[in-house]
N, C-alpha and C positions, 0 to 999 in steps of 0.2 A: 504494500500500500504506500501511497505517497501523499504528502500533505497538500491540501488545496482548500478552497473555500467554496461555499454554495449558499444560495438563499434557502431558507426554511420557512414555510413549506415549499414555496417555489418562487421564481422570479416575479411572475404576474401578481402573486399575492403580497409580495413585500415591496416592490418598487413601482407598482402600477400607477401611472399618472405623474411620476416624478420627472423633473426635467432631465434630459439626457446628460447635460454637463454635471449635474449633481450625482447621477448614477455613476458616471466615469470617476468622480472623486471618491465615491464609496469603494468602487472596485480597485482603485489604485491603493487606497488605505488598507483594504482587505488583503491585497498582495503583501504589503509590509507586515501585517499581523501574522500571516501564514509563515513568512520567513522567520519571524521571531519565535513562533510556536515550534517550528521545526528545529530550531537551534536549542530551544529549551527542552523539548521532549524528543531526543534523538531517535528513539524507537517508540513512538506513541502506542503502538499495538501491545506492548508489554507493560504499559503504565498501570499501576495498581493503587495509586494514591487517591486522595479525595478529588472529586470533580471541581472544576472551577465555576465560579459564579458568573452570571451574566455581566457583561461589561459594556461600556459605551465608548465610542470614538467620535471625536469632533472632526468635521471637515469644513471647508470654507462656507458652504451654503446650508449647513445643518448638522445633524447628528445621526448616528445609527447604533443599534444595540446588537451585540453578538455574543456567542459562546464558543469557547475552545473546548473541543472534546478530544482529548489525547488518544483514547482507544480507537476512535474512528479516523484519527489524523485529519480532522476537519475543523474549519472555522465556519460556524453557521451564522449567517446574517439573518436576524429575526425581525427587525423592524427598522424603518428609516423615517426621518422627519426632516423635510426641507423647510428652510426659513422662508 
């Protein structure tokens, strides 16, 4: 398995109606979060510690909520809010 990010439950449900420039900012920031998670959890599939809590990330035009799930090697973007 390899680290990546995805929208949860799906892209249409999370970013529907958001401006394309805002979505691009979210996806760029999500790429950065994935790189950091991959460095922290070198082999996430064997991680047995406590799960992480939901976090937020600010971008120029808003904010988004996400969770890092080491065992899945995924960053799930759960909700976005454009200003």
